[in-house]
Every structure is written in structure tokens, then in C-alpha cells.
N, CA, C and O atoms as CSV, one atom per row, in Angstrom:
chain,resi,resn,atom,element,x,y,z
A,1,MET,N,N,-20.340,46.035,56.965
A,1,MET,CA,C,-21.388,45.269,56.352
A,1,MET,C,C,-22.719,45.526,57.052
A,1,MET,O,O,-23.775,45.548,56.420
A,2,LEU,N,N,-22.651,45.718,58.348
A,2,LEU,CA,C,-23.870,46.022,59.084
A,2,LEU,C,C,-24.459,47.363,58.658
A,2,LEU,O,O,-25.668,47.488,58.468
A,3,ILE,N,N,-23.602,48.355,58.513
A,3,ILE,CA,C,-24.070,49.690,58.139
A,3,ILE,C,C,-24.627,49.689,56.725
A,3,ILE,O,O,-25.671,50.291,56.474
A,4,LEU,N,N,-23.947,49.023,55.797
A,4,LEU,CA,C,-24.437,48.939,54.421
A,4,LEU,C,C,-25.782,48.211,54.373
A,4,LEU,O,O,-26.678,48.624,53.637
A,5,GLY,N,N,-25.930,47.159,55.130
A,5,GLY,CA,C,-27.198,46.440,55.185
A,5,GLY,C,C,-28.320,47.299,55.733
A,5,GLY,O,O,-29.446,47.251,55.239
A,6,LEU,N,N,-28.014,48.084,56.752
A,6,LEU,CA,C,-29.020,48.975,57.328
A,6,LEU,C,C,-29.427,50.060,56.344
A,6,LEU,O,O,-30.609,50.384,56.229
A,7,ILE,N,N,-28.455,50.623,55.634
A,7,ILE,CA,C,-28.750,51.660,54.643
A,7,ILE,C,C,-29.627,51.094,53.524
A,7,ILE,O,O,-30.609,51.722,53.130
A,8,LEU,N,N,-29.278,49.917,53.014
A,8,LEU,CA,C,-30.076,49.309,51.949
A,8,LEU,C,C,-31.464,48.928,52.432
A,8,LEU,O,O,-32.433,49.027,51.679
A,9,LEU,N,N,-31.567,48.497,53.672
A,9,LEU,CA,C,-32.865,48.150,54.234
A,9,LEU,C,C,-33.772,49.376,54.302
A,9,LEU,O,O,-34.938,49.311,53.911
A,10,VAL,N,N,-33.246,50.477,54.790
A,10,VAL,CA,C,-34.030,51.713,54.889
A,10,VAL,C,C,-34.394,52.238,53.509
A,10,VAL,O,O,-35.534,52.644,53.280
A,11,LEU,N,N,-33.428,52.234,52.580
A,11,LEU,CA,C,-33.716,52.698,51.221
A,11,LEU,C,C,-34.778,51.821,50.549
A,11,LEU,O,O,-35.650,52.331,49.845
A,12,GLY,N,N,-34.707,50.533,50.760
A,12,GLY,CA,C,-35.693,49.635,50.188
A,12,GLY,C,C,-37.090,49.882,50.726
A,12,GLY,O,O,-38.074,49.790,49.992
A,13,LEU,N,N,-37.172,50.198,52.016
A,13,LEU,CA,C,-38.474,50.487,52.603
A,13,LEU,C,C,-39.015,51.840,52.147
A,13,LEU,O,O,-40.199,51.962,51.833
A,14,VAL,N,N,-38.157,52.851,52.109
A,14,VAL,CA,C,-38.594,54.199,51.738
A,14,VAL,C,C,-38.961,54.272,50.262
A,14,VAL,O,O,-39.990,54.848,49.907
A,15,LEU,N,N,-38.135,53.696,49.403
A,15,LEU,CA,C,-38.357,53.776,47.960
A,15,LEU,C,C,-39.254,52.654,47.442
A,15,LEU,O,O,-39.566,52.614,46.252
A,16,ASP,N,N,-39.665,51.758,48.307
A,16,ASP,CA,C,-40.531,50.631,47.970
A,16,ASP,C,C,-39.933,49.769,46.851
A,16,ASP,O,O,-40.597,49.425,45.873
A,17,ILE,N,N,-38.633,49.432,47.043
A,17,ILE,CA,C,-37.929,48.562,46.109
A,17,ILE,C,C,-37.601,47.281,46.872
A,17,ILE,O,O,-36.782,47.279,47.791
A,18,GLY,N,N,-38.254,46.200,46.471
A,18,GLY,CA,C,-38.151,44.940,47.203
A,18,GLY,C,C,-36.757,44.342,47.213
A,18,GLY,O,O,-36.330,43.789,48.227
A,19,ILE,N,N,-36.042,44.445,46.103
A,19,ILE,CA,C,-34.708,43.818,46.026
A,19,ILE,C,C,-33.727,44.499,46.981
A,19,ILE,O,O,-32.873,43.828,47.563
A,20,LEU,N,N,-33.833,45.811,47.151
A,20,LEU,CA,C,-32.954,46.504,48.108
A,20,LEU,C,C,-33.250,46.060,49.530
A,20,LEU,O,O,-32.341,45.891,50.342
A,21,TRP,N,N,-34.527,45.873,49.823
A,21,TRP,CA,C,-34.910,45.440,51.161
A,21,TRP,C,C,-34.374,44.038,51.432
A,21,TRP,O,O,-33.869,43.760,52.519
A,22,THR,N,N,-34.487,43.157,50.438
A,22,THR,CA,C,-34.005,41.788,50.592
A,22,THR,C,C,-32.489,41.740,50.777
A,22,THR,O,O,-31.989,41.041,51.657
A,23,ILE,N,N,-31.767,42.481,49.948
A,23,ILE,CA,C,-30.307,42.515,50.070
A,23,ILE,C,C,-29.904,43.125,51.411
A,23,ILE,O,O,-28.944,42.671,52.035
A,24,GLY,N,N,-30.626,44.146,51.855
A,24,GLY,CA,C,-30.337,44.760,53.151
A,24,GLY,C,C,-30.492,43.791,54.303
A,24,GLY,O,O,-29.663,43.771,55.213
A,25,VAL,N,N,-31.540,42.990,54.275
A,25,VAL,CA,C,-31.758,41.996,55.330
A,25,VAL,C,C,-30.646,40.951,55.315
A,25,VAL,O,O,-30.125,40.575,56.365
A,26,ILE,N,N,-30.285,40.487,54.124
A,26,ILE,CA,C,-29.223,39.480,54.016
A,26,ILE,C,C,-27.905,40.035,54.546
A,26,ILE,O,O,-27.208,39.356,55.300
A,27,LEU,N,N,-27.557,41.268,54.159
A,27,LEU,CA,C,-26.306,41.860,54.633
A,27,LEU,C,C,-26.318,42.081,56.142
A,27,LEU,O,O,-25.289,41.912,56.798
A,28,LEU,N,N,-27.466,42.455,56.700
A,28,LEU,CA,C,-27.551,42.609,58.153
A,28,LEU,C,C,-27.315,41.289,58.872
A,28,LEU,O,O,-26.604,41.246,59.877
A,29,VAL,N,N,-27.898,40.227,58.372
A,29,VAL,CA,C,-27.740,38.916,59.019
A,29,VAL,C,C,-26.294,38.431,58.912
A,29,VAL,O,O,-25.715,37.977,59.899
A,30,VAL,N,N,-25.712,38.528,57.714
A,30,VAL,CA,C,-24.325,38.085,57.529
A,30,VAL,C,C,-23.375,38.943,58.360
A,30,VAL,O,O,-22.444,38.422,58.975
A,31,GLY,N,N,-23.604,40.248,58.382
A,31,GLY,CA,C,-22.764,41.138,59.182
A,31,GLY,C,C,-22.864,40.844,60.667
A,31,GLY,O,O,-21.862,40.887,61.380
A,32,ALA,N,N,-24.072,40.543,61.140
A,32,ALA,CA,C,-24.247,40.221,62.553
A,32,ALA,C,C,-23.537,38.918,62.915
A,32,ALA,O,O,-22.924,38.823,63.978
A,33,VAL,N,N,-23.616,37.923,62.047
A,33,VAL,CA,C,-22.939,36.647,62.309
A,33,VAL,C,C,-21.430,36.837,62.332
A,33,VAL,O,O,-20.754,36.322,63.222
A,34,LEU,N,N,-20.895,37.576,61.357
A,34,LEU,CA,C,-19.450,37.822,61.337
A,34,LEU,C,C,-19.003,38.629,62.546
A,34,LEU,O,O,-17.931,38.383,63.098
A,35,PHE,N,N,-19.824,39.594,62.958
A,35,PHE,CA,C,-19.493,40.385,64.137
A,35,PHE,C,C,-19.460,39.519,65.388
A,35,PHE,O,O,-18.549,39.639,66.207
A,36,LEU,N,N,-20.449,38.649,65.535
A,36,LEU,CA,C,-20.476,37.777,66.709
A,36,LEU,C,C,-19.311,36.799,66.716
A,36,LEU,O,O,-18.703,36.573,67.762
A,37,LEU,N,N,-18.993,36.220,65.573
A,37,LEU,CA,C,-17.861,35.298,65.513
A,37,LEU,C,C,-16.548,36.022,65.797
A,37,LEU,O,O,-15.681,35.498,66.496
A,38,GLY,N,N,-16.409,37.216,65.256
A,38,GLY,CA,C,-15.185,37.984,65.483
A,38,GLY,C,C,-15.042,38.450,66.914
A,38,GLY,O,O,-13.931,38.516,67.441
A,39,SER,N,N,-16.168,38.778,67.556
A,39,SER,CA,C,-16.091,39.281,68.927
A,39,SER,C,C,-15.799,38.176,69.930
A,39,SER,O,O,-15.347,38.458,71.040
A,40,THR,N,N,-16.049,36.920,69.561
A,40,THR,CA,C,-15.746,35.822,70.472
A,40,THR,C,C,-14.299,35.358,70.365
A,40,THR,O,O,-13.872,34.464,71.095
A,41,GLY,N,N,-13.543,35.971,69.447
A,41,GLY,CA,C,-12.146,35.605,69.297
A,41,GLY,C,C,-11.932,34.472,68.322
A,41,GLY,O,O,-10.813,33.981,68.168
A,42,ARG,N,N,-12.986,34.056,67.669
A,42,ARG,CA,C,-12.891,32.956,66.711
A,42,ARG,C,C,-12.369,33.487,65.381
A,42,ARG,O,O,-12.724,34.590,64.965
A,43,ALA,N,N,-11.532,32.707,64.722
A,43,ALA,CA,C,-10.979,33.108,63.428
A,43,ALA,C,C,-12.075,33.079,62.368
A,43,ALA,O,O,-12.792,32.088,62.233
A,44,VAL,N,N,-12.201,34.171,61.618
A,44,VAL,CA,C,-13.204,34.277,60.562
A,44,VAL,C,C,-12.467,34.410,59.241
A,44,VAL,O,O,-11.679,35.339,59.061
A,45,GLY,N,N,-12.712,33.496,58.321
A,45,GLY,CA,C,-12.061,33.556,57.020
A,45,GLY,C,C,-10.571,33.293,57.091
A,45,GLY,O,O,-9.812,33.783,56.255
A,46,GLY,N,N,-10.150,32.531,58.074
A,46,GLY,CA,C,-8.737,32.208,58.209
A,46,GLY,C,C,-7.926,33.271,58.924
A,46,GLY,O,O,-6.717,33.119,59.096
A,47,ARG,N,N,-8.575,34.342,59.340
A,47,ARG,CA,C,-7.856,35.431,60.028
A,47,ARG,C,C,-8.491,35.675,61.375
A,47,ARG,O,O,-9.715,35.678,61.509
A,48,ARG,N,N,-7.655,35.878,62.370
A,48,ARG,CA,C,-8.185,36.152,63.692
A,48,ARG,C,C,-8.549,37.626,63.862
A,48,ARG,O,O,-9.465,37.959,64.614
A,49,HIS,N,N,-7.829,38.511,63.163
A,49,HIS,CA,C,-8.099,39.948,63.275
A,49,HIS,C,C,-8.287,40.526,61.886
A,49,HIS,O,O,-7.600,40.131,60.944
A,50,TRP,N,N,-9.197,41.443,61.761
A,50,TRP,CA,C,-9.424,42.182,60.514
A,50,TRP,C,C,-9.028,43.620,60.748
A,50,TRP,O,O,-9.563,44.277,61.641
A,51,TYR,N,N,-8.098,44.113,59.958
A,51,TYR,CA,C,-7.600,45.477,60.158
A,51,TYR,C,C,-8.184,46.395,59.135
A,51,TYR,O,O,-7.886,47.589,59.136
């Protein structure tokens, strides 16, 4: 999710498409939160590990 958010963010900036930039920022924030929760050992979405 972090990588997809970064790709959309860059594409939105390069192609000057506002909706891609907005979606990219949202995906980066959500991905960062999920990464932090997962790295602390906390269960995310009812699962402790994502394979």
C-alpha cells in the first residue's frame, strides 16, 4: 500500500492530476499507519500476521 501510494503521488504530481495526488496521499497515510501497527505486534484487521 505504501508503494502504490508513492507511485500514485508521483504520477499525480508529474501528470498534474489532482485526484491521483489525493489518492496517493491517502494511501501513504493508511499504509504508514498499518505498517506501524503491524510492526508493534498489534493485531490489524483481526490478524496478527499478514502473509
